[in-house]
N, C-alpha and C positions, 0 to 999 in steps of 0.2 A: 582287258587294260591294252591290249597292245594295240597300237595304232593299225591301218592298214599295210599291209605287207610286211609286219613286223613278226617278231620270233620271242615267245616270251623264256629267258632262263628258268625252268623248272627248278625247286629247290632241292633238287637229288640227282646224281648222277647215273648214268648207262653204263652198260657191259664196256668193262676195264675203265671205270672214272670216266670216261667221257661226258662232257655236259651235256643235259637233253634241254629239248625247247620245244617249244609249242606253237602252233599256228593257229588263230582259230579269231575268228570276229564275233567271240560272243563272251563276254566276261566273268557271264553265268551259268558258264555250261560245265558239266561236270569238272575235264580236267584244269579247266581255272581254278573254280573252286577247291576242290583237293588244292588244289597248290597255295590257294592261299590258306587255307587251315592247316597244310604243313609249314607255311612258313610262320604263322602265329605261332603252331608249336615251339617251333627251331627257338623265335623270338623270346619267347616267355621260358624257356629252359636256358639260355644265355642268361634272361636277366636273374634264375633262382641262381646260376652259379655266380657270376658276377656277387650275390649278397651273399654265399659261399665263400669266396675270396677275400671279400675285405672282413669277414667273421673271422678267417681261419688267418691269413697274415695280421691281425692283431692279436693272435693270440701266441702269445712268445711259447707255449707248452704244447706246440701242434708237431705233430710226428712228421721228422720227412714222408714219409710215405703217403701218409695222408696228402700232404702240398704235392708233392709227385703226381697222385692221382687225381686230384683235383688241377693241377695243369695240361694234363693229359683234356679233360674234358674242356677245360674252356679253350684248348687248341681246337678241338672238334668243332665248339658251340659260335668262335670267332669267324673257321671259316665258313661255317653258315651264316651267320651275319653278312659277312662279305660276300659271298653270292647272291644275298637277297640283295644288297645294296646295290651290286650292282644290276641286280636286274631289272631293279624301280630306275637305278639312276638312266639308264638305257632307255628304258619307256621315258622318263620325265625328259630325257633329250630328246626324242621322237615324236612326240609332242608338245603341245603349249605350256610353259613353265608354270605349277600348280603356287598359288598363293599360300601361305600361312598365316 
C-alpha cells in the first residue's frame, strides 16, 4: 500500500510505545498482510464497542463500573482507529486520491 520511498505506520507500537513503520514495495508481503489483518481486527473491535456503548448509554440501570470499563475499552479502540486513519491518510496523500 505504500508508495515507493514511503513508510507505512503499523497498527502496533514498538518498545517504549514508539511507532513502528514498514518499508516495502510489496503490499502483498507477509508484514503488509499481517498489518492489514491487525487493522481489520482493531476496526471490528471498535465497531463492537461502539454498539455496546450505545446500548449501555441507553440503559438507565447501567452500573458505573461497567460504564467506566467500557470507557477505557473505547479509549483504547479510538487510539487504534486514529492510528489506522493516520496511516491510511498518509498513504492517500502520498499517491493519487482515491475515488469513493
